[in-house]
MIDO-120284 format. One record per residue (C-alpha): x, y negated, z negated. Coordinates in nm, 4 decimals. Layout:
# MIDO-120284
{{X Y Z}}
...
This chain:
# MIDO-120284
{{5.0705 -8.0166 0.3367}}
{{4.6931 -8.0573 0.3174}}
{{4.4876 -7.7817 0.4728}}
{{4.3454 -7.8381 0.8208}}
{{3.9949 -7.7302 0.9118}}
{{3.8405 -7.7452 1.2585}}
{{3.5177 -7.5749 1.1527}}
{{3.3947 -7.7961 0.8671}}
{{3.1816 -8.0829 0.9992}}
{{3.0255 -8.1832 0.6658}}
{{3.2156 -8.4716 0.5084}}
{{3.1357 -8.3683 0.1507}}
{{3.2597 -8.0132 0.2103}}
{{3.5747 -8.1351 0.3833}}
{{3.6681 -8.3629 0.0921}}
{{3.5731 -8.1134 -0.1797}}
{{3.7812 -7.8454 -0.0035}}
{{4.0801 -8.0829 -0.0156}}
{{4.1182 -8.0613 0.3613}}
{{4.2803 -8.3174 0.5864}}
{{4.0564 -8.6143 0.6687}}
{{4.1902 -8.8781 0.9042}}
{{4.0396 -9.2001 0.7713}}
{{3.7821 -9.3357 1.0147}}
{{3.5803 -9.5246 0.7534}}
{{3.6927 -9.8624 0.8858}}
{{3.4601 -9.7950 1.1801}}
{{3.1895 -9.6682 0.9455}}
{{3.2135 -9.9880 0.7421}}
{{3.1793 -10.2035 1.0543}}
{{2.8486 -10.0321 1.1295}}
{{2.6970 -10.0270 0.7798}}
{{2.8078 -10.3639 0.6423}}
{{2.5094 -10.5501 0.7917}}
{{2.1591 -10.5128 0.6400}}
{{2.0313 -10.3436 0.9578}}
{{2.2000 -10.1504 1.2372}}
{{2.0851 -9.9370 1.5264}}
{{2.3586 -9.7578 1.7254}}
{{2.4186 -9.4987 1.9951}}
{{2.7527 -9.3205 2.0375}}
{{2.8458 -9.0637 2.3029}}
{{3.1567 -8.8471 2.3124}}
{{3.2442 -8.4958 2.4414}}
{{3.1703 -8.1946 2.2247}}
{{3.4053 -8.1035 1.9399}}
{{3.5328 -8.4584 1.9095}}
{{3.4084 -8.5438 1.5602}}
{{3.0576 -8.6794 1.6229}}
{{2.8939 -8.4467 1.3707}}
{{3.1536 -8.5334 1.1071}}
{{3.0830 -8.9021 1.1724}}
{{2.7111 -8.8425 1.1201}}
{{2.7812 -8.6503 0.7994}}
{{3.0134 -8.9273 0.6758}}
{{2.7366 -9.1817 0.7331}}
{{2.4989 -8.9570 0.5393}}
{{2.7323 -8.9524 0.2385}}
{{2.7654 -9.3317 0.2581}}
{{2.3885 -9.3805 0.2543}}
{{2.3487 -9.1282 -0.0276}}
{{2.5758 -9.3562 -0.2314}}
{{2.8426 -9.0872 -0.2793}}
{{3.1243 -9.3351 -0.3329}}
{{3.3369 -9.0920 -0.5362}}
{{3.3992 -8.8862 -0.2198}}
{{3.5686 -9.1837 -0.0526}}
{{3.8489 -9.2524 -0.2986}}
{{4.1626 -9.3571 -0.1149}}
{{3.9725 -9.4363 0.2059}}
{{3.9202 -9.7771 0.3655}}
{{3.5541 -9.8143 0.2761}}
{{3.6061 -9.7287 -0.0936}}
{{3.7638 -10.0655 -0.1740}}
{{3.5450 -10.2651 0.0655}}
{{3.2522 -10.4853 -0.0369}}
{{2.9964 -10.2227 0.0657}}
{{2.7234 -10.1938 -0.2068}}
{{2.6750 -9.8116 -0.2067}}
{{2.2990 -9.8260 -0.2399}}
{{2.1114 -9.4980 -0.1946}}
{{1.8575 -9.4708 0.0890}}
{{1.6090 -9.2068 0.2098}}
{{1.7585 -9.0212 0.5063}}
{{1.6166 -8.8340 0.8033}}
{{1.9023 -8.6234 0.9443}}
{{1.8243 -8.4064 1.2473}}
{{2.0860 -8.2020 1.4348}}
{{1.9541 -8.0920 1.7747}}
{{2.2663 -7.8817 1.8143}}
{{2.0890 -7.6313 1.5870}}
{{1.7566 -7.6498 1.7692}}
{{1.5800 -7.3739 1.9591}}
{{1.5183 -7.5470 2.2907}}
{{1.4773 -7.2386 2.5084}}
{{1.1218 -7.3572 2.5801}}
{{0.9275 -7.6755 2.5123}}
{{0.7009 -7.4817 2.2740}}
{{0.9958 -7.3471 2.0739}}
{{1.1510 -7.6927 2.0545}}
{{0.8246 -7.8457 1.9361}}
{{0.7911 -7.5848 1.6625}}
{{1.1545 -7.6332 1.5542}}
{{1.1203 -8.0121 1.5273}}
{{0.8010 -7.9827 1.3259}}
{{0.9660 -7.7400 1.0840}}
{{1.2638 -7.9749 1.0427}}
{{1.0404 -8.2748 0.9718}}
{{0.8236 -8.0817 0.7268}}
{{1.1350 -7.9578 0.5472}}
{{1.2625 -8.3152 0.5048}}
{{0.9166 -8.4253 0.3888}}
{{0.9076 -8.1418 0.1360}}
{{1.2522 -8.2351 0.0007}}
{{1.1215 -8.5862 -0.0676}}
{{0.7802 -8.4626 -0.1893}}
{{0.5798 -8.6553 0.0693}}
{{0.3025 -8.5394 0.3027}}
{{0.2998 -8.5864 0.6801}}
{{0.0281 -8.5241 0.9373}}
{{0.0135 -8.5268 1.3147}}
{{-0.0273 -8.2813 1.5998}}
{{0.3001 -8.3612 1.7787}}
{{0.6654 -8.3986 1.6762}}
{{0.6495 -8.7687 1.7640}}
{{0.3492 -8.8366 1.5409}}
{{0.5013 -8.6408 1.2528}}
{{0.8310 -8.8275 1.2952}}
{{0.6546 -9.1624 1.2716}}
{{0.4547 -9.0429 0.9705}}
{{0.7736 -8.9284 0.7964}}
{{0.9445 -9.2655 0.8437}}
{{0.6336 -9.4415 0.7091}}
{{0.5948 -9.2034 0.4123}}
{{0.9595 -9.2371 0.3039}}
{{0.9491 -9.6157 0.3386}}
{{0.6321 -9.6316 0.1302}}
{{0.7664 -9.3999 -0.1414}}
{{1.1077 -9.5605 -0.1887}}
{{1.0265 -9.9187 -0.0941}}
{{1.3376 -9.9509 0.1197}}
{{1.4441 -9.8947 0.4787}}
{{1.4865 -9.5387 0.6055}}
{{1.8160 -9.4147 0.7533}}
{{1.7732 -9.2073 1.0713}}
{{2.0707 -8.9910 1.1780}}
{{2.0289 -8.7802 1.4928}}
{{2.3115 -8.5597 1.6169}}
{{2.3324 -8.4067 1.9675}}
{{2.0174 -8.5923 2.0725}}
{{2.0558 -8.4762 2.4345}}
{{2.1131 -8.1030 2.3741}}
{{1.7524 -7.9942 2.4482}}
{{1.7745 -8.1612 2.7897}}
{{2.1277 -8.0624 2.8908}}
{{2.0612 -7.7008 2.7915}}
{{1.7644 -7.6796 3.0295}}
{{1.8790 -7.8575 3.3454}}
{{1.8440 -7.5377 3.5509}}
{{1.4780 -7.5065 3.4494}}
{{1.3239 -7.7893 3.6519}}
{{0.9691 -7.7616 3.5161}}
{{1.0736 -7.6794 3.1608}}
{{1.3209 -7.9659 3.1321}}
{{1.0548 -8.2138 3.2425}}
{{0.8242 -8.0957 2.9636}}
{{1.1079 -8.1297 2.7139}}
{{1.1967 -8.4739 2.8463}}
{{0.8414 -8.6013 2.7947}}
{{0.8369 -8.4634 2.4405}}
{{1.1699 -8.6251 2.3571}}
{{1.0663 -8.9575 2.5116}}
{{0.7685 -8.9749 2.2790}}
{{0.9781 -8.8611 1.9834}}
{{1.2542 -9.1207 2.0248}}
{{1.0036 -9.3966 2.0957}}
{{0.8984 -9.3719 1.7299}}
{{1.2343 -9.5183 1.6279}}
{{1.1507 -9.8470 1.7952}}
{{0.7894 -9.8327 1.6817}}
{{0.8916 -9.8122 1.3140}}
{{1.1923 -10.0441 1.3331}}
{{1.0633 -10.2662 1.0501}}
{{1.0813 -9.9644 0.8147}}
{{1.4380 -9.8633 0.9037}}
{{1.7668 -9.9556 0.7400}}
{{2.0014 -9.7856 0.9871}}
{{1.9777 -9.5648 1.2966}}
{{2.2615 -9.3666 1.4552}}
{{2.2260 -9.1300 1.7527}}
{{2.5034 -8.9195 1.9042}}
{{2.5248 -8.7066 2.2147}}
{{2.7493 -8.6015 2.4997}}
{{2.5647 -8.7863 2.7738}}
{{2.4148 -9.1272 2.8182}}
{{2.0654 -9.0554 2.9456}}
{{1.9653 -9.3894 3.0917}}
{{1.6271 -9.2694 3.2135}}
{{1.5195 -9.1105 2.8849}}
{{1.3292 -9.3356 2.6452}}
{{1.6407 -9.3721 2.4325}}
{{1.7472 -9.6338 2.6855}}
{{1.4353 -9.7217 2.8845}}
{{1.1972 -9.7756 2.5919}}
{{1.4270 -9.7714 2.2910}}
{{1.6193 -10.0635 2.4352}}
{{1.7266 -10.2142 2.1041}}
{{2.0001 -9.9536 2.0552}}
{{2.3535 -10.0899 2.0551}}
{{2.5618 -9.8534 2.2686}}
{{2.9107 -9.8540 2.1163}}
{{3.0356 -9.5683 2.3358}}
{{3.2379 -9.8021 2.5567}}
{{3.3181 -10.0655 2.2983}}
{{3.6907 -10.1317 2.2535}}
{{3.6198 -10.1824 1.8848}}
{{3.5089 -9.8182 1.8520}}
{{3.7337 -9.6583 2.1150}}
{{3.9206 -9.4630 1.8448}}
{{3.6233 -9.4021 1.6134}}
{{3.6719 -9.0283 1.6769}}
{{3.9810 -8.8417 1.7938}}
{{4.3346 -8.9054 1.6695}}
{{4.5500 -9.1937 1.7847}}
{{4.9258 -9.1510 1.8150}}
{{4.9743 -9.3596 1.5004}}
{{4.7302 -9.1380 1.3082}}
{{4.9087 -8.8251 1.4279}}
{{5.2387 -8.9675 1.3000}}
{{5.0875 -9.0754 0.9680}}
{{4.8846 -8.7679 0.8750}}
{{5.0611 -8.4767 1.0446}}
{{5.4326 -8.5514 1.0022}}
{{5.5050 -8.2320 0.8071}}
{{5.3095 -8.0211 1.0562}}
{{5.4985 -8.1746 1.3477}}
{{5.8300 -8.1004 1.1746}}
{{5.7264 -7.7387 1.1173}}
{{5.6061 -7.7108 1.4760}}
{{5.9338 -7.8482 1.6105}}
{{6.1265 -7.5891 1.4136}}
{{5.8991 -7.3091 1.5335}}
{{5.9331 -7.4187 1.8987}}
{{6.3074 -7.4808 1.8792}}
{{6.2920 -7.8472 1.9728}}
{{6.3306 -8.1890 1.8116}}
{{6.0540 -8.3798 1.6369}}
{{6.0237 -8.6260 1.9262}}
{{6.0280 -8.3507 2.1863}}
{{5.7374 -8.1752 2.0160}}
{{5.5444 -8.5037 2.0054}}
{{5.5929 -8.5424 2.3806}}
{{5.4640 -8.1912 2.4430}}
{{5.1670 -8.2460 2.2116}}
{{5.0783 -8.5608 2.4036}}
{{5.1001 -8.3902 2.7428}}
{{4.8776 -8.1061 2.6230}}
{{4.6173 -8.2710 2.3986}}
{{4.6332 -8.6532 2.4226}}
{{4.5042 -8.8834 2.6961}}
{{4.1322 -8.9251 2.6317}}
{{4.0388 -9.2838 2.7058}}
{{3.6731 -9.3771 2.6792}}
{{3.7154 -9.7517 2.7312}}
{{3.9389 -9.9092 2.9958}}
{{4.1084 -10.1415 2.7465}}
{{4.0674 -9.8991 2.4564}}
{{4.3082 -9.6697 2.2717}}
{{4.3992 -9.3211 2.3957}}
{{4.3175 -9.0391 2.1552}}
{{4.3958 -8.6723 2.1035}}
{{4.1230 -8.4112 2.0864}}
{{4.1077 -8.3402 1.7092}}
{{4.0040 -7.9758 1.7385}}
{{4.2807 -7.8876 1.9847}}
{{4.5427 -8.0569 1.7665}}
{{4.4087 -7.8829 1.4578}}
{{4.4050 -7.5441 1.6258}}
{{4.7635 -7.5934 1.7458}}
{{4.8832 -7.6599 1.3914}}
{{4.6719 -7.3794 1.2447}}
{{4.7603 -7.1107 1.4983}}
{{5.1357 -7.0844 1.4607}}
{{5.2150 -7.3974 1.6643}}
{{5.1408 -7.2290 1.9955}}
{{5.0663 -7.4419 2.3021}}
{{4.7471 -7.2863 2.4319}}
{{4.4244 -7.3877 2.5962}}
{{4.1962 -7.4415 2.2950}}
{{3.9600 -7.6770 2.4833}}
{{3.7893 -7.4097 2.6915}}
{{3.6973 -7.1991 2.3897}}
{{3.5399 -7.4907 2.2036}}
{{3.4037 -7.7488 2.4441}}
{{3.2895 -7.6133 2.7807}}
{{2.9138 -7.6664 2.8263}}
{{2.7386 -7.3916 3.0208}}
{{2.5448 -7.6478 3.2228}}
{{2.8712 -7.7935 3.3545}}
{{2.9792 -7.4605 3.5004}}
{{2.6342 -7.4084 3.6514}}
{{2.6424 -7.7502 3.8142}}
{{2.9919 -7.6852 3.9536}}
{{2.8605 -7.3642 4.1108}}
{{2.5558 -7.5384 4.2563}}
{{2.7468 -7.8273 4.4090}}
{{3.0669 -7.6399 4.5006}}
{{3.2839 -7.9193 4.3696}}
{{3.6390 -7.9224 4.5054}}
{{3.9832 -8.0350 4.3948}}
{{3.9519 -8.3188 4.6476}}
{{3.6389 -8.4411 4.4691}}
{{3.8415 -8.4721 4.1505}}
{{4.1477 -8.6295 4.3082}}
{{3.9323 -8.9033 4.4629}}
{{3.6997 -8.9533 4.1670}}
{{3.6148 -9.3101 4.0698}}
{{3.3568 -9.4724 3.8458}}
{{3.1904 -9.8130 3.8532}}
{{3.0164 -9.9818 3.5643}}
{{2.6979 -9.9767 3.7710}}
{{2.7179 -9.5990 3.8147}}
{{2.7779 -9.5481 3.4434}}
{{2.4824 -9.7608 3.3406}}
{{2.2450 -9.5988 3.5917}}
{{2.3453 -9.2363 3.5260}}
{{2.0381 -9.0106 3.5297}}
{{2.1204 -8.6552 3.4327}}
{{1.7668 -8.5424 3.5172}}
{{1.8571 -8.5640 3.8863}}
{{2.0980 -8.2750 3.8308}}
{{1.7936 -8.0529 3.7771}}
{{1.7016 -8.1049 4.1430}}
{{1.8125 -7.8609 4.4141}}
{{2.0019 -8.1294 4.6032}}
{{2.1872 -8.3596 4.3689}}
{{2.4448 -8.6264 4.4482}}
{{2.7967 -8.4954 4.3838}}
{{2.8796 -8.8315 4.2253}}
{{2.6422 -8.7400 3.9434}}
{{2.8555 -8.4374 3.8615}}
{{3.1639 -8.6593 3.8549}}
{{2.9835 -8.8791 3.6021}}
{{2.8953 -8.5704 3.3992}}
{{3.2583 -8.4563 3.4040}}
{{3.3567 -8.7947 3.2619}}
{{3.1018 -8.7784 2.9834}}
{{3.1848 -8.4168 2.9029}}
{{3.5553 -8.5019 2.8663}}
{{3.6904 -8.3211 3.1724}}
{{3.7828 -8.6544 3.3262}}
{{3.8846 -8.9767 3.1592}}
{{3.9318 -9.3409 3.2563}}
{{4.2541 -9.4175 3.4421}}
{{4.3664 -9.7292 3.6265}}
{{4.1350 -9.9996 3.7540}}
{{4.1243 -9.9833 4.1338}}
{{3.8931 -10.2810 4.1906}}
{{3.7601 -10.5643 3.9781}}
{{3.5019 -10.7085 4.2181}}
{{3.2185 -10.6845 4.3099}}
{{3.2001 -10.4398 4.0173}}
{{3.4801 -10.2996 3.7981}}
{{3.5874 -9.9646 3.9448}}
{{3.8122 -9.7157 3.7652}}
{{4.0015 -9.4126 3.8831}}
{{3.9121 -9.0976 3.6903}}
{{4.1891 -8.8549 3.5942}}
{{4.2407 -8.5439 3.3853}}
{{4.3178 -8.6452 3.0254}}
{{4.5876 -8.3816 2.9779}}
{{4.7263 -8.0418 3.0742}}
{{4.4822 -7.8475 2.8553}}
{{4.1725 -7.9962 3.0162}}
{{4.3141 -7.9610 3.3666}}
{{4.3766 -7.5906 3.3048}}
{{4.0219 -7.5534 3.1742}}
{{3.8665 -7.7158 3.4768}}
{{4.0842 -7.5314 3.7269}}
{{3.9801 -7.2072 3.5587}}
{{3.6173 -7.3119 3.6064}}
{{3.6769 -7.3907 3.9738}}
{{3.8490 -7.0573 4.0304}}
{{3.5528 -6.8817 3.8705}}
{{3.3123 -7.0664 4.1018}}
{{3.4987 -6.9998 4.4261}}
{{3.6068 -6.6438 4.3506}}
{{3.2665 -6.5586 4.2017}}
{{3.4316 -6.3872 3.9080}}
{{3.3817 -6.4245 3.5303}}
{{3.6208 -6.6516 3.3412}}
{{3.7772 -6.3529 3.1631}}
{{3.8678 -6.1968 3.4984}}
{{4.0223 -6.5241 3.6182}}
{{4.2396 -6.5427 3.3073}}
{{4.3533 -6.1839 3.3604}}
{{4.4411 -6.2592 3.7235}}
{{4.6396 -6.5665 3.6216}}
{{4.8246 -6.3685 3.3527}}
{{4.9077 -6.0927 3.6055}}
{{5.0425 -6.3458 3.8564}}
{{5.2531 -6.5151 3.5888}}
{{5.3928 -6.1815 3.4682}}
{{5.4776 -6.0772 3.8233}}
{{5.6527 -6.4080 3.8886}}
{{5.8594 -6.3739 3.5699}}
{{5.9595 -6.0186 3.6649}}
{{6.0697 -6.1361 4.0083}}
{{6.2835 -6.4092 3.8549}}
{{6.4444 -6.1670 3.6100}}
{{6.5129 -5.9100 3.8822}}
{{6.6400 -6.1690 4.1273}}
């Protein structure tokens, strides 16, 4: 069996370490096959966005040898090498606007130094534009721009009303450069957790193609049931033996715990890849891996502020209009609409698209928990909010109650 890694998000390292890679290059090919492409893609954390960005980087570096045996290797893609600007805001220091500005400038200057070009400008936006222009001039070909976790500086500062507004203005100017230098770009790909409709990514940078809710890309990250059967057969067999059940019974339990994410109404359901990987790596134990890897702090803070209830979740719905007009900045206000938090829960992966409840005047979908793991995570959050206790204390209380119940059953 090939090794499984849930910590390596660099495609080159994953392949060179001979680790499991579920082939998603059919989706990569669909994006890169045209001479120009400009895309936005949102998914919850720990779902494979960074690996997708890294895979695109290897494609545009012309590293064809890494893709042997994968869909794109035998395609008609030309494997030409391009200059790349790759920025991961997940690594940024966004504690203040000043720190974020300094971090961006250092990143841009580092990329410029790697390519032996000079950039000027007093702001991150100006330096970004200068870098695109300098790389285009030096190499005589379009620049590839890859930006991961584009929304992290904003989502990390929602509780700081004044600070987040300063960061928003900086990021608006920064992202506007992408549209301003479009003629010098070969390919642009931005990822994030949220769709910030009121940030310039969507208000000014309106030539992005948002593939987040495209059926064609509904399984671009995450594992489908077919992929689980194809790539993890031996692991499932070993897990069935460990858990004392049949192969099919283990598959049913895996689905109830880790499957169920549906990002497009008519799209394909997928498993969370990190949770599945952790299950196979950690002695085939059914545990809540989601909370340890994917819970954003800002989500817990918003739940505390708005005192969200189980009833809010049970009656949660989403319309296309609400999705397209989502403005996360409003969550920085003292009095925010609870429907905004429901939208945030959807984008963060705590809720997923269920049945359609109305088609007119606008498509309306019921929102549901994807699976048992996520439901446990969210209920733990709610208990923490209403009992005003840390998560660790809640888990201890739950464990004590379960132990007491088991003792009662054994004694009775």
